[in-house]
TORDRENVEX-819170 format. One line per 5 residues: number of its first residue (from 0); their letters; for each residue x, y, z of N, C-alpha, C. Coordinates in pm, whole numbers, plus 50000, padded with zeros to 5 digits. Layout:
BEGIN
NUM	A	X,Y,Z,X,Y,Z,X,Y,Z | ...
***
This chain:
BEGIN
0	MAAIP	47600,47987,58386,47656,48073,58261,47646,47990,58197 | 47629,48118,58070,47559,48109,57993,47665,48043,57803 | 47588,47967,57739,47718,47920,57663,47753,48032,57542 | 47839,48015,57522,47870,48127,57438,47841,48024,57263 | 47825,48090,57189,47795,48027,57042,47890,48053,56955
5	VPAIP	47930,47941,56927,48004,47914,56842,48002,47925,56661 | 48072,48019,56595,47997,47992,56447,48053,47885,56407 | 47976,47807,56308,47958,47650,56238,48087,47714,56136 | 48153,47600,56086,48297,47621,56020,48235,47540,55890 | 48220,47590,55744,48197,47538,55637,48305,47411,55615
10	VLDRT	48264,47297,55609,48382,47148,55535,48318,47141,55395 | 48456,47136,55325,48464,47154,55169,48477,46987,55181 | 48418,46904,55049,48410,46787,55056,48576,46774,54991 | 48582,46643,54946,48690,46624,54895,48703,46659,54764 | 48618,46667,54679,48585,46677,54562,48594,46792,54522
15	RVHRL	48549,46903,54542,48577,47045,54548,48711,47059,54589 | 48805,47020,54703,48923,47062,54723,49018,47043,54602 | 49027,46937,54598,49011,46878,54467,49067,46923,54346 | 48946,46950,54289,48915,47043,54180,49035,47183,54214 | 48995,47236,54301,49060,47378,54347,49181,47367,54333
20	LRCCL	49248,47251,54417,49371,47221,54411,49443,47244,54262 | 49348,47177,54192,49446,47065,54017,49424,47252,53943 | 49326,47329,53952,49273,47438,53920,49400,47558,53980 | 49446,47566,54080,49534,47637,54176,49670,47630,54086 | 49704,47455,54085,49810,47383,54003,49834,47434,53887
25	LVGVL	49732,47432,53786,49742,47433,53637,49815,47614,53619 | 49739,47699,53707,49705,47834,53675,49833,47874,53783 | 49910,47848,53837,50036,47854,53906,50151,47811,53785 | 50159,47686,53710,50259,47632,53679,50240,47737,53478 | 50108,47738,53463,50096,47840,53355,50154,47964,53362
30	LLTTG	50161,48048,53438,50184,48177,53513,50379,48157,53521 | 50400,48026,53569,50544,48030,53573,50621,47984,53435 | 50543,47955,53332,50593,47902,53268,50492,47924,53088 | 50478,48079,53111,50386,48127,53019,50515,48141,52843 | 50600,48161,52905,50743,48177,52825,50686,48022,52729
35	CLRYR	50665,47924,52712,50637,47821,52661,50543,47887,52568 | 50456,47956,52551,50368,47959,52493,50352,48048,52343 | 50251,47971,52242,50287,48003,52115,50147,48092,52137 | 50119,48258,52065,50024,48284,52008,50012,48319,51911 | 49972,48279,51763,49969,48360,51651,49801,48359,51573
40	ADLRV	49828,48505,51575,49670,48571,51517,49726,48597,51377 | 49622,48520,51254,49636,48602,51109,49527,48656,51079 | 49486,48757,51062,49364,48789,51036,49365,48877,50896 | 49252,48849,50853,49243,48935,50701,49110,49009,50657 | 49122,49135,50655,48971,49177,50657,49006,49192,50499
45	DADDT	48821,49197,50492,48776,49143,50333,48703,49338,50300 | 48694,49313,50164,48618,49426,50115,48501,49481,50112 | 48418,49389,50216,48276,49380,50289,48306,49395,50447 | 48385,49458,50485,48417,49540,50625,48374,49367,50692 | 48413,49260,50675,48421,49147,50744,48574,49082,50800
50	VSGQL	48602,49016,50880,48704,48950,50918,48745,48779,50934 | 48837,48750,50906,48825,48581,50890,48995,48575,50935 | 48985,48448,50978,49149,48434,50998,49115,48297,51099 | 49253,48332,51146,49306,48216,51232,49381,48280,51336 | 49367,48214,51474,49418,48220,51599,49471,48102,51651
55	VVAFK	49600,48070,51695,49668,47940,51763,49706,48012,51901 | 49649,47950,51988,49704,47934,52134,49701,47825,52124 | 49851,47810,52201,49903,47689,52254,50011,47705,52341 | 50043,47541,52427,50127,47574,52550,50254,47454,52526 | 50354,47454,52521,50452,47314,52537,50344,47243,52558
60	LHLLN	50375,47077,52506,50324,46985,52542,50338,46928,52673 | 50470,46947,52762,50465,46896,52839,50407,46955,52977 | 50330,47077,52959,50277,47105,53094,50116,47132,53046 | 50056,47083,52948,49929,47027,52933,49931,46866,53013 | 50067,46820,53003,50024,46683,53077,49981,46646,53225
65	LPGAQ	49987,46782,53262,50007,46779,53423,49865,46761,53444 | 49878,46755,53603,49727,46697,53616,49614,46822,53620 | 49481,46832,53544,49404,46919,53565,49405,47005,53428 | 49512,46987,53344,49548,47066,53213,49369,46962,53112 | 49345,47085,53058,49275,47081,52980,49333,47106,52814
70	TQIFD	49261,47029,52682,49326,47044,52580,49242,47213,52505 | 49128,47182,52557,49049,47302,52491,49068,47437,52583 | 49182,47540,52591,49212,47624,52703,49168,47782,52611 | 49065,47745,52514,49081,47899,52463,48870,47885,52494 | 48797,47962,52535,48650,47980,52560,48616,48120,52448
75	VPAAV	48493,48107,52330,48493,48193,52291,48335,48221,52338 | 48310,48393,52299,48258,48435,52405,48094,48400,52293 | 48027,48378,52298,47873,48313,52306,47806,48393,52167 | 47820,48543,52189,47763,48624,52086,47838,48588,51895 | 47942,48524,51921,48039,48505,51805,48066,48338,51757
80	RDRVS	48007,48260,51834,48015,48133,51876,47943,48050,51713 | 47815,48159,51634,47807,48095,51501,47913,48094,51357 | 48021,48177,51441,48081,48215,51348,48264,48181,51347 | 48251,48182,51475,48412,48078,51545,48433,47937,51538 | 48469,47884,51512,48500,47724,51519,48642,47700,51623
85	ISDYQ	48653,47582,51696,48773,47571,51773,48815,47393,51717 | 48940,47385,51732,48964,47259,51707,49124,47269,51750 | 49167,47111,51774,49303,47103,51814,49428,47159,51756 | 49516,47211,51800,49633,47222,51717,49771,47166,51845 | 49858,47080,51727,49924,47041,51760,50110,47035,51640
90	ADGYL	50158,47099,51710,50289,47110,51606,50391,47171,51722 | 50548,47160,51650,50634,47183,51685,50667,47164,51880 | 50600,47061,51912,50593,47050,52081,50488,47125,52141 | 50360,47231,52069,50284,47285,52145,50165,47202,52103 | 50084,47211,52211,49949,47174,52183,49853,47269,52248
95	GNVIT	49725,47330,52189,49632,47399,52226,49504,47347,52076 | 49455,47541,52060,49382,47521,51969,49408,47616,51837 | 49320,47569,51775,49336,47671,51680,49164,47711,51665 | 49136,47863,51675,49043,47946,51687,49000,48012,51554 | 48922,47969,51464,48881,47952,51319,48766,48089,51332
100	MDRLR	48782,48228,51217,48628,48328,51276,48662,48316,51087 | 48539,48315,51085,48476,48336,50933,48390,48480,50966 | 48391,48563,50884,48291,48715,50856,48276,48756,50993 | 48376,48766,51079,48259,48826,51178,48322,48994,51140 | 48195,49084,51194,48170,49173,51169,48298,49274,51223
105	LAEVA	48308,49401,51206,48428,49491,51247,48487,49501,51353 | 48318,49499,51426,48268,49537,51574,48297,49402,51667 | 48309,49277,51566,48314,49147,51689,48410,49119,51700 | 48489,49177,51638,48648,49116,51672,48696,49162,51802 | 48719,49266,51894,48670,49336,52006,48669,49205,52111
110	TLFNG	48495,49141,52017,48472,49060,52147,48565,48961,52137 | 48673,48851,52047,48718,48783,52111,48913,48845,52161 | 48904,48948,52135,49049,49020,52193,49011,49157,52241 | 48940,49083,52376,48865,49194,52472,48911,49250,52580 | 49113,49194,52578,49201,49233,52689,49174,49186,52808
115	VQHNG	49057,49088,52820,49036,49032,52962,49208,48946,52972 | 49242,48950,53109,49366,48845,53172,49389,48721,53117 | 49446,48637,53055,49445,48518,53117,49594,48493,53145 | 49587,48406,53210,49754,48332,53262,49841,48464,53253 | 49775,48590,53280,49892,48715,53307,49951,48740,53192
120	ATVRL	49877,48744,53076,49843,48798,52963,49748,48892,52896 | 49766,48937,52832,49650,49034,52787,49672,49103,52644 | 49526,49119,52544,49544,49133,52420,49396,49199,52400 | 49430,49329,52350,49313,49370,52305,49364,49441,52161 | 49232,49411,52080,49224,49444,51951,49083,49477,51900
125	AMSRA	49099,49605,51795,48921,49724,51803,48980,49722,51659 | 48879,49717,51573,48861,49742,51442,48752,49816,51398 | 48774,49930,51279,48649,50049,51293,48658,50077,51135 | 48607,50147,51057,48558,50204,50936,48566,50343,50960 | 48653,50441,50904,48661,50591,50882,48654,50627,50760
130	GDRIV	48552,50640,50731,48555,50710,50591,48608,50547,50451 | 48717,50595,50392,48743,50500,50298,48893,50439,50355 | 48861,50414,50466,49005,50341,50572,48936,50284,50683 | 49035,50157,50709,48997,50083,50802,49119,50115,50937 | 49065,50116,51035,49158,50161,51155,49167,50031,51209
135	ADGSA	49254,49997,51283,49270,49874,51359,49355,49958,51481 | 49347,49924,51623,49413,49955,51725,49385,49822,51827 | 49498,49860,51917,49516,49737,52042,49642,49744,52121 | 49629,49625,52223,49794,49663,52274,49792,49518,52341 | 49883,49468,52352,49938,49321,52389,50014,49347,52518
140	FFPDL	50018,49237,52601,50135,49235,52712,50159,49068,52746 | 50248,49023,52749,50280,48893,52823,50418,48912,52910 | 50413,48858,52990,50481,48842,53122,50629,48836,53081 | 50701,48864,53194,50853,48840,53161,50893,48726,53255 | 50890,48618,53223,50909,48491,53316,51050,48541,53384
145	TVLGG	51191,48576,53384,51288,48528,53402,51308,48637,53533 | 51182,48720,53548,51163,48824,53669,51115,48687,53815 | 51016,48640,53743,51013,48485,53868,51112,48354,53896 | 51204,48389,53777,51309,48290,53795,51258,48147,53683 | 51214,48214,53612,51155,48097,53470,51242,48117,53369
150	SNNGF	51204,48092,53279,51257,48119,53129,51113,48140,52972 | 51203,48220,52912,51138,48260,52851,51154,48223,52692 | 51214,48089,52700,51262,47995,52611,51097,47919,52526 | 51103,47906,52425,50952,47880,52334,50898,48027,52359 | 50872,48132,52355,50803,48231,52354,50780,48248,52191
155	DVRIA	50684,48265,52121,50660,48275,52010,50531,48337,51989 | 50525,48480,52008,50394,48554,51970,50382,48674,51879 | 50263,48660,51779,50282,48728,51648,50126,48763,51611 | 50111,48894,51548,49943,48960,51554,49995,49017,51406 | 49942,48918,51314,49937,49018,51175,49796,49028,51099
160	ITFPG	49786,49101,51053,49651,49180,50984,49682,49229,50845 | 49551,49155,50748,49617,49174,50582,49514,49273,50557 | 49514,49360,50504,49388,49433,50446,49400,49428,50303 | 49278,49481,50238,49256,49457,50108,49300,49571,50041 | 49327,49692,50126,49368,49857,50028,49530,49831,50067
165	AVLTS	49575,49944,50053,49720,49963,50030,49718,50040,50193 | 49803,50025,50264,49846,50020,50373,49902,50172,50411 | 49847,50294,50526,49888,50425,50484,49954,50438,50587 | 49937,50409,50732,49990,50395,50808,50000,50318,50918 | 50145,50293,50998,50125,50150,51116,50240,50177,51165
170	NGQRN	50269,50070,51269,50351,50090,51364,50423,49962,51363 | 50368,49879,51276,50447,49757,51278,50513,49709,51172 | 50540,49592,51116,50615,49549,51024,50556,49539,50872 | 50604,49643,50787,50453,49631,50684,50546,49536,50561 | 50489,49426,50497,50526,49343,50378,50419,49333,50288
175	GQTVS	50402,49439,50211,50268,49452,50104,50163,49541,50170 | 50020,49421,50164,49934,49437,50211,49916,49404,50398 | 50029,49317,50450,50023,49298,50540,50089,49357,50643 | 50024,49408,50800,50108,49475,50907,50097,49354,51004 | 50241,49326,51060,50249,49192,51174,50325,49341,51272
180	WTAQP	50313,49278,51398,50363,49283,51556,50418,49176,51621 | 50541,49185,51671,50574,49072,51740,50617,49121,51895 | 50589,49051,51970,50569,49089,52098,50710,49059,52177 | 50743,49119,52270,50866,49095,52373,50807,49086,52450 | 50876,48960,52523,50784,48940,52719,50833,49061,52813
185	GQQMS	50725,49126,52890,50763,49199,53016,50698,49334,52906 | 50717,49363,52768,50696,49443,52752,50552,49493,52676 | 50539,49637,52702,50387,49675,52633,50373,49659,52506 | 50335,49640,52432,50303,49629,52252,50172,49729,52230 | 50197,49826,52171,50057,49907,52107,50098,49843,51956
190	MHAEA	49977,49860,51895,49953,49804,51780,49859,49905,51671 | 49880,49992,51561,49823,50083,51522,49817,50031,51371 | 49752,50086,51283,49734,50042,51127,49594,50128,51086 | 49656,50161,50947,49581,50243,50891,49576,50181,50751 | 49449,50161,50644,49471,50100,50540,49384,50132,50426
195	LQPPA	49348,50140,50277,49241,50214,50215,49153,50079,50247 | 49034,50146,50200,48940,49983,50199,48834,50001,50044 | 48888,49959,49989,48759,49954,49874,48623,49939,49903 | 48518,49982,49775,48416,49980,49869,48370,49832,49848 | 48290,49780,49877,48195,49662,49878,48175,49598,49751
200	GGPVG	48238,49449,49705,48191,49454,49574,48279,49501,49484 | 48405,49594,49517,48518,49642,49445,48641,49529,49422 | 48685,49613,49369,48826,49490,49296,48931,49448,49445 | 48945,49380,49480,49054,49361,49537,49196,49425,49523 | 49263,49489,49613,49386,49544,49585,49404,49719,49648
205	GVVGS	49275,49743,49750,49282,49895,49750,49259,49943,49644 | 49203,49935,49500,49126,50047,49424,49027,50093,49438 | 48989,50199,49486,48868,50305,49508,48867,50387,49416 | 48763,50472,49416,48690,50548,49314,48779,50646,49287 | 48866,50715,49369,48973,50824,49301,49082,50778,49278
210	STARL	49157,50857,49197,49249,50847,49110,49373,50824,49212 | 49448,50930,49333,49487,50875,49379,49482,50769,49462 | 49393,50713,49506,49375,50572,49601,49426,50463,49478 | 49375,50465,49319,49401,50394,49226,49562,50390,49217 | 49640,50507,49262,49783,50511,49222,49871,50482,49308
215	LTAGW	49819,50522,49446,49843,50442,49578,49854,50316,49582 | 49745,50238,49548,49739,50133,49548,49810,50036,49414 | 49829,50060,49352,49873,50000,49256,50027,50037,49264 | 50065,50115,49305,50199,50173,49348,50258,50214,49247 | 50176,50304,49151,50271,50371,49045,50274,50510,49081
220	LPLVA	50260,50574,49197,50224,50739,49221,50395,50773,49215 | 50497,50639,49255,50635,50761,49224,50686,50730,49126 | 50656,50638,49043,50677,50622,48895,50647,50742,48819 | 50487,50787,48859,50482,50872,48797,50490,50982,48855 | 50496,51035,49001,50599,51140,48993,50741,51198,48963
225	AAAVG	50854,51061,48935,50943,51087,48899,50926,51145,48732 | 50837,51021,48693,50824,51113,48516,50781,51242,48501 | 50719,51288,48568,50682,51420,48579,50753,51521,48638 | 50858,51500,48733,50967,51584,48733,51097,51599,48616 | 51078,51479,48574,51206,51441,48456,51152,51545,48348
230	ALLAG	50987,51506,48314,50956,51601,48211,50970,51734,48203 | 50932,51741,48354,50937,51938,48400,51079,51991,48375 | 51183,51925,48425,51335,51916,48408,51376,51964,48253 | 51318,51827,48168,51377,51834,48056,51303,52002,47936 | 51205,52027,48026,51102,52123,47970,51208,52240,48002
235	LVALW	51264,52253,48128,51335,52390,48178,51469,52389,48122 | 51520,52296,48061,51665,52276,48009,51678,52356,47859 | 51555,52280,47807,51501,52307,47641,51480,52471,47613 | 51423,52563,47721,51351,52662,47737,51485,52774,47732 | 51573,52678,47826,51703,52806,47892,51778,52768,47746
240	WMRRS	51834,52683,47667,51898,52642,47592,51824,52756,47462 | 51713,52744,47419,51643,52882,47312,51664,52991,47368 | 51648,53051,47518,51686,53180,47528,51820,53212,47504 | 51935,53067,47535,52047,53155,47533,52102,53138,47382 | 52021,53078,47269,52049,53139,47145,51973,53256,47055
245	RRRFA	51930,53266,47149,51856,53390,47079,51949,53469,47126 | 51973,53519,47274,52036,53599,47302,52225,53635,47247 | 52254,53515,47118,52381,53465,47120,52429,53508,47013 | 52283,53515,46888,52251,53577,46762,52192,53674,46764 | 52188,53742,46847,52062,53869,46843,52180,53958,46810
250	GQPRP	52081,54088,46701,52213,54180,46608,52294,54177,46542 | 52339,53994,46461,52388,53982,46369,52316,53996,46261 | 52374,54024,46149,52291,54034,46019,52301,53852,45987 | 52176,53832,45882,52160,53706,45897,52193,53685,45755 | 52301,53604,45755,52336,53571,45598,52219,53533,45506
255	VDPNW	52233,53592,45359,52186,53562,45293,52203,53534,45138 | 52202,53420,45068,52223,53369,44963,52194,53447,44851 | 52324,53507,44793,52267,53571,44646,52186,53498,44543 | 52174,53383,44544,52140,53295,44444,52009,53251,44494 | 51971,53263,44589,51863,53241,44660,51727,53280,44617
260	YPGTP	51599,53211,44610,51513,53279,44521,51398,53242,44673 | 51271,53310,44695,51194,53282,44754,51118,53128,44707 | 51110,53090,44789,51028,52950,44754,51138,52847,44682 | 51283,52819,44687,51358,52758,44623,51468,52724,44747 | 51481,52599,44725,51619,52593,44882,51740,52642,44826
265	AGAAV	51828,52676,44951,51935,52759,44937,52045,52701,44839 | 52108,52766,44731,52192,52707,44667,52128,52655,44530 | 52033,52646,44515,51932,52577,44438,51925,52730,44287 | 51963,52665,44145,51960,52803,44067,51819,52865,44058 | 51878,52975,44021,51750,53077,44021,51676,53070,43873
270	PPGPG	51561,53063,43943,51467,53070,43856,51441,53196,43756 | 51383,53146,43615,51420,53270,43551,51273,53370,43574 | 51300,53481,43505,51234,53577,43557,51067,53584,43484 | 50984,53736,43501,50877,53698,43445,50884,53722,43289 | 50995,53790,43231,50981,53811,43019,51063,53683,43027
275	PSPQA	51036,53713,42872,51048,53604,42752,51232,53514,42802 | 51221,53428,42809,51395,53401,42778,51463,53399,42664 | 51589,53400,42615,51660,53355,42523,51647,53251,42429 | 51638,53144,42510,51571,53040,42399,51437,53044,42362 | 51328,53128,42443,51169,53155,42399,51153,53271,42237
280	TVPLP	51237,53391,42242,51273,53466,42108,51302,53410,42026 | 51161,53432,41919,51155,53390,41781,51178,53545,41720 | 51264,53523,41612,51274,53660,41494,51190,53652,41457 | 51109,53766,41377,51009,53819,41328,51050,53843,41164 | 51023,53817,41081,51015,53836,40969,50992,54005,40891
285	TLPLP	51129,53990,40804,51105,54147,40745,51084,54174,40614 | 50933,54237,40606,50904,54304,40476,50909,54393,40417 | 50930,54375,40299,50975,54489,40217,50891,54629,40183 | 50895,54713,40227,50780,54851,40231,50751,54891,40048 | 50648,54937,40017,50623,55030,39908,50715,55076,39844
290	ADRAT	50713,55117,39737,50857,55203,39689,50775,55334,39736 | 50650,55402,39748,50671,55569,39776,50694,55539,39918 | 50688,55468,40022,50711,55471,40175,50809,55415,40166 | 50920,55379,40080,51064,55392,40100,51161,55477,40074 | 51098,55561,39948,51125,55665,39965,51096,55823,40079
295	EHDRG	50996,55808,40131,50979,55896,40247,51096,55855,40358 | 51079,55708,40376,51192,55667,40456,51333,55723,40419 | 51359,55701,40318,51520,55745,40262,51553,55890,40317 | 51411,55975,40274,51402,56113,40274,51457,56190,40428 | 51383,56083,40499,51349,56149,40633,51514,56123,40708
300	DEGR	51571,55983,40650,51679,55974,40700,51788,56068,40662 | 51777,56124,40526,51887,56229,40498,51913,56361,40544 | 51729,56394,40560,51705,56539,40628,51790,56533,40798 | 51781,56361,40892,51875,56384,40978,51975,56421,40976
***
């Protein structure tokens, strides 16, 4: 009778088995205690279309004291390692990493926030330039541990972006030129924001070439609009009053001061006419006539 061949069963060495068990234990613990997570991203978009800032990824300290836990829990992609550094973070009972970004290009932001699932959580964020605007879009999800019998105590997730120009639209909370989003366990969070982007080397604050952008950034547009409306209303009231006054006095004779003379104020004395005034008349001397002329003059009077 021929022997039946039996397939060989691979045998794992103890070292590999221990590593596998520690890895599974760590992943399981993190999945059941993601509520003790601190995830804070504070990003700043500069006028030259680069992004800088910090990202904190940390867990409660007692979780990282478990076997197999590592102090560095965030892996930086190789494409941006020359502008991204990692340091230790420990505050408020959390232990983890601070990821510092220095002048990443807009397209490289998605390299760090690529939406890959880590311990049941996913964060995706991308930025791009559209004309004179910066557009940020993304989403985030963190599991709700109460469904698995865990706790969400210590859940601290916030993502904030500060733009150099005025924020035009967003679905987050605005504070000046900063838009922030706060995630809730078990809920999908969407992120969207659009802001004015000044030209490279231009003044910070969203002041761009167009006058409309300058007004939006400086915050003077509401005041200018209010002043324009006020001036328009004042002009309409003045026009209405003038037309009303004209209708009221239409057809009525205009009173004339009898003592008024053209070019003199009303009530002033009438200036003398063109003829000589009595004060200026000088009497002429009477000259005697010759005798013969006087006789003819007298005869003329008698004939009359």
